[in-house]
C-alpha positions in Angstrom: 2.0 -47.9 -145.2 -1.3 -46.1 -145.7 -4.4 -48.2 -146.4 -6.5 -46.9 -149.3 -9.6 -46.8 -147.1 -8.0 -44.7 -144.4 -8.8 -41.0 -144.0 -5.1 -40.1 -143.9 -4.6 -41.8 -147.3 -7.5 -39.8 -148.7 -6.1 -36.6 -147.4 -2.7 -37.4 -148.9 -4.2 -38.2 -152.3 -6.2 -35.0 -152.3 -3.2 -32.9 -151.4 -1.1 -34.5 -154.2 -3.9 -34.0 -156.7 -4.2 -30.3 -155.8 -0.5 -29.7 -156.1 -0.1 -31.6 -159.3 -3.3 -30.5 -160.9 -2.8 -26.7 -160.7 -2.9 -26.3 -157.0 0.4 -24.5 -157.1 -1.6 -21.4 -157.9 -2.4 -21.2 -154.2 1.3 -20.8 -153.4 1.7 -18.1 -156.0 -1.3 -16.0 -154.8 0.7 -13.8 -152.5 3.2 -12.6 -155.2 0.3 -12.0 -157.6 -1.4 -9.8 -155.1 1.8 -7.9 -154.5 2.2 -7.2 -158.2 -1.4 -6.1 -158.5 -0.9 -3.5 -155.7 1.6 -1.5 -158.0 -0.3 1.4 -159.5 -0.1 1.7 -163.2 -2.1 4.7 -164.2 -2.9 7.8 -166.1 -3.9 11.4 -165.4 -6.9 11.9 -167.7 -8.2 15.2 -166.4 -8.7 16.5 -169.9 -11.2 13.7 -170.7 -14.4 15.6 -169.8 -13.4 18.5 -172.0 -12.3 16.3 -174.9 -15.6 14.4 -174.8 -17.5 17.7 -174.5 -16.0 18.7 -177.8 -16.7 15.3 -179.3 -13.1 13.9 -179.5 -13.2 10.2 -179.9 -10.9 7.3 -178.9 -10.2 4.1 -180.7 -8.7 0.8 -179.5 -5.8 -1.0 -181.1 -8.2 -2.5 -183.7 -9.6 0.9 -184.7 -12.9 0.4 -182.9 -14.4 3.5 -181.2 -14.3 2.8 -177.4 -14.4 4.5 -174.0 -11.0 5.9 -173.2 -11.0 4.3 -169.7 -11.7 0.9 -171.2 -8.8 1.3 -173.6 -6.5 2.2 -170.8 -7.7 -0.7 -168.7 -7.1 -3.1 -171.6 -3.5 -1.8 -171.7 -2.9 -2.8 -168.1 -3.8 0.4 -166.2 -5.5 0.1 -162.8 -5.4 3.7 -161.5 -6.7 7.1 -162.6 -5.4 10.6 -161.5 -7.6 13.7 -161.6 -6.6 17.3 -160.9 -8.8 19.8 -158.9 -8.8 23.5 -159.5 -10.6 25.8 -157.1 -12.7 28.0 -159.4 -11.5 27.5 -162.9 -12.8 29.7 -165.7 -14.0 26.6 -167.7 -16.4 24.1 -166.2 -13.8 21.3 -166.1 -11.5 20.1 -163.3 -13.7 21.8 -160.7 -15.3 19.8 -157.9 -18.4 18.7 -159.9 -16.3 17.5 -162.8 -13.8 15.6 -160.6 -16.6 13.8 -158.8 -18.3 12.8 -162.1 -15.0 11.4 -163.5 -13.9 9.8 -160.2 -17.2 7.9 -159.9 -17.0 6.8 -163.5 -13.4 5.5 -163.0 -14.2 3.9 -159.7 -17.2 2.1 -161.2 -14.8 0.6 -163.8 -12.5 -0.7 -161.1 -9.8 1.9 -161.1 -8.0 3.2 -158.0 -8.1 7.0 -157.6 -5.5 9.7 -157.0 -6.8 13.2 -156.5 -4.4 16.1 -157.3 -5.1 19.4 -155.6 -3.5 22.4 -157.4 -4.8 25.0 -154.9 -5.2 27.4 -157.8 -7.8 28.4 -160.4 -5.4 27.3 -163.1 -2.2 25.3 -163.7 0.1 25.0 -160.7 3.7 23.9 -161.6 7.3 24.9 -160.8 6.8 28.3 -162.5 3.2 29.0 -161.5 1.7 28.7 -158.1 -0.9 31.5 -158.2 -3.5 31.7 -155.4 -7.2 31.2 -156.3 -8.8 34.6 -156.9 -11.1 34.0 -153.9 -8.2 33.5 -151.6 -6.0 36.4 -152.9 -6.6 38.8 -150.1 -6.6 36.3 -147.2 -4.0 36.5 -144.5 -1.8 33.4 -143.8 -4.0 32.0 -141.1 -7.1 32.3 -143.3 -5.1 30.8 -146.2 -4.4 27.7 -144.1 -8.1 27.5 -143.3 -9.0 27.8 -147.0 -6.7 24.9 -147.9 -8.2 22.7 -145.2 -11.8 23.7 -146.1 -11.4 23.2 -149.8 -9.6 19.9 -149.4 -12.2 18.6 -146.9 -15.1 19.8 -149.1 -13.9 18.0 -152.3 -12.9 14.8 -150.5 -16.0 14.6 -148.3 -18.2 15.2 -151.4 -16.3 12.4 -153.2 -16.9 10.1 -150.2 -20.6 10.9 -150.2 -20.6 9.8 -153.9 -18.9 6.5 -153.0 -15.3 7.4 -153.8 -12.5 7.3 -151.3 -9.2 8.1 -153.1 -6.3 5.9 -152.3 -3.9 8.9 -152.7 -4.2 12.6 -152.5 -1.6 15.2 -153.6 -1.5 18.4 -151.5 -0.1 20.6 -154.2 1.2 20.0 -157.7 4.8 20.2 -158.7 5.6 22.3 -155.6 9.3 22.7 -156.3 9.2 26.0 -154.5 6.1 25.7 -152.5 2.6 26.8 -153.4 0.1 29.7 -153.0 2.8 32.3 -153.7 4.0 34.5 -152.2 2.9 33.3 -148.7 3.7 29.6 -149.3 6.9 30.1 -151.4 9.4 27.6 -149.9 12.5 29.6 -150.6 11.0 32.5 -148.7 9.4 30.6 -145.9 9.7 26.8 -145.7 7.8 27.0 -142.4 4.8 28.6 -144.2 4.9 25.9 -146.9 5.0 23.1 -144.3 2.0 24.7 -142.5 0.0 24.7 -145.7 1.0 21.0 -146.3 -0.2 20.2 -142.8 -3.5 21.9 -143.4 -4.1 19.7 -146.5 -2.8 16.6 -144.7 -5.2 17.2 -141.8 -8.2 17.6 -144.1 -7.3 14.4 -146.0 -7.0 12.4 -142.9 -10.2 13.8 -141.4 -12.1 12.4 -144.3 -10.3 9.1 -144.5 -7.3 8.2 -142.3 -6.0 5.5 -144.6 -5.7 7.8 -147.7 -2.0 8.5 -148.4 -0.9 12.1 -148.7 1.6 13.0 -151.5 4.0 15.9 -151.7 4.9 16.3 -155.4 7.9 17.8 -157.1 9.0 17.8 -160.7 12.4 16.6 -162.1 12.5 13.3 -160.3 16.2 12.9 -161.3 17.3 16.0 -159.3 18.4 14.7 -155.9 19.6 18.1 -154.7 16.2 19.6 -155.2 14.5 16.8 -153.4 17.0 16.9 -150.5 16.6 20.7 -150.2 12.8 20.4 -150.1 12.3 17.4 -147.9 15.1 18.4 -145.4 13.2 21.7 -145.1 9.8 20.1 -144.7 11.2 17.7 -142.1 12.8 20.6 -140.1 9.5 22.4 -140.1 7.3 19.4 -139.0 5.5 18.7 -142.3 3.3 15.7 -142.4 2.9 13.5 -145.5 3.2 9.9 -146.5 4.5 9.7 -150.1 7.1 11.6 -152.1 5.8 12.2 -155.7 7.9 12.9 -158.7 7.4 14.0 -162.3 9.7 12.8 -165.1 9.6 14.0 -168.7 12.9 13.0 -170.4 13.9 13.2 -174.0 14.4 10.3 -176.4 18.2 10.7 -175.9 18.5 11.1 -172.2 15.8 8.9 -170.7 18.1 6.0 -169.7 20.4 8.4 -167.8 17.5 10.2 -166.1 15.7 6.9 -165.2 18.9 5.8 -163.4 19.2 9.1 -161.6 15.6 8.9 -160.6 16.0 5.4 -159.2 19.0 6.7 -157.2 16.8 9.6 -155.9 13.9 7.3 -155.1 16.1 5.0 -153.0 17.6 8.0 -151.3 14.2 9.4 -150.4 13.3 6.1 -148.9 16.5 5.8 -146.9 16.7 9.5 -145.9 13.0 10.1 -144.9 11.5 6.7 -144.5 8.7 7.6 -147.1 7.2 5.7 -150.0 7.7 7.1 -153.5 5.6 7.4 -156.6 6.1 8.7 -160.2 2.9 10.7 -160.5 3.6 12.1 -163.9 5.6 10.8 -166.9 5.5 11.6 -170.6 7.6 11.5 -173.8 7.1 12.9 -177.3 4.3 11.1 -179.1 6.4 11.0 -182.3 8.8 8.5 -180.7 6.5 5.6 -179.4 9.2 2.9 -179.5 11.5 5.1 -177.3 8.6 6.0 -175.1 7.7 2.3 -174.6 11.3 1.5 -173.6 11.4 4.5 -171.3 8.1 3.5 -169.6 9.0 -0.2 -169.2 12.3 0.8 -167.7 10.9 3.4 -165.2 8.1 1.0 -164.2 10.7 -1.7 -163.5 12.9 0.6 -161.6 10.1 2.0 -159.5 9.1 -1.6 -158.6 12.7 -2.3 -157.6 12.8 0.6 -155.0 14.1 -0.6 -151.7 11.7 -2.1 -149.2 8.9 -2.3 -151.8 8.3 1.4 -151.3 7.9 2.3 -155.0 4.1 2.6 -155.3 3.4 3.3 -159.0 3.8 5.2 -162.3 1.2 7.5 -163.9 1.3 8.7 -167.5 0.2 12.4 -167.7 -2.7 12.9 -170.2 -1.9 10.0 -172.6 -5.3 10.6 -174.3 -4.1 13.9 -175.7 -3.6 13.7 -179.5 -3.6 15.8 -182.7 -4.1 19.5 -182.1 -5.5 19.2 -178.5 -4.0 22.1 -176.7 -0.9 21.6 -178.8 0.3 19.1 -176.2 2.9 16.7 -177.8 3.6 14.2 -175.1 0.4 12.1 -175.3 0.3 8.4 -176.1 -2.4 8.4 -178.8 -1.6 8.9 -182.5 -3.3 11.4 -184.8 -6.2 9.0 -185.5 -7.0 8.6 -181.8 -5.5 5.2 -181.3 -3.0 4.3 -178.6 0.6 4.2 -179.6 3.0 1.4 -178.7 4.1 3.4 -175.7 1.0 2.2 -173.7 2.0 -1.4 -174.2 4.6 -0.8 -171.5 1.8 -0.9 -168.9 0.6 -4.4 -170.0 1.2 -7.2 -167.5 
């Protein structure tokens, strides 16, 4: 039997006291860290422009507040920002992205940078070369992708921001920088452009994860076609990114299909996966909340812990802003119930 005055007895009492007095938090630290590593975020690339035109944002109580603080208070930990090469407006260019990335980083957000490799929107129907690149031959085009990517990321790094993730292209269902990089015409060219972006990202920071991003995350045949082709042509990347914009009536089916696709991507290519864009009509906040809670849960459940996160696309959009109807703020500038899905 231990004597009260012995050191062994003192150690035993201290251990019991720690365990019974809340010390079990030590044993739950690892799961908590694992949960925190899941990215819950938003693309807020319109924020600079909205603030420039004096659009305001209000928290749940109706108090005017910084949008980023509102998102943070709703459980978001990551911010995504798009980059255009030479846009006609002074937003989403290098200077604007640096300003917003520094702002977000200083508030504790993790950063995802989304290169469109265009002067304007790049998506499944639009992959137009920047005007300054239009006459370049393919070798010069690869160099332009490298130089632009390196320039933006090294400038971010000099400003104290090293993105955790970088997309080389946006919704590249059929490649990018058409016609040279159109995947259905030359998968090899598209893979070479991906590799130029990848090399530039890694030259600035080797631990930044490179994402190749397609829309329609539920469409397994599209993803197999693209990533089989990229694999056959030696493309380098770390993460498969997906967009998902279901309706109020089909979200449950599409979420299930998207989970099946995510697990297939992990098994087939050994890559991590991320939902880099989601959205649903602002007029259905309850359905949007259910959709978001479900896709967050499903992404967390991806095999091997390879589901990295979910990002809402431009939730701050409201009212008549660009007539976009899939934001998550109501007409008064307050968050809808949809954003509650991101709360812990």
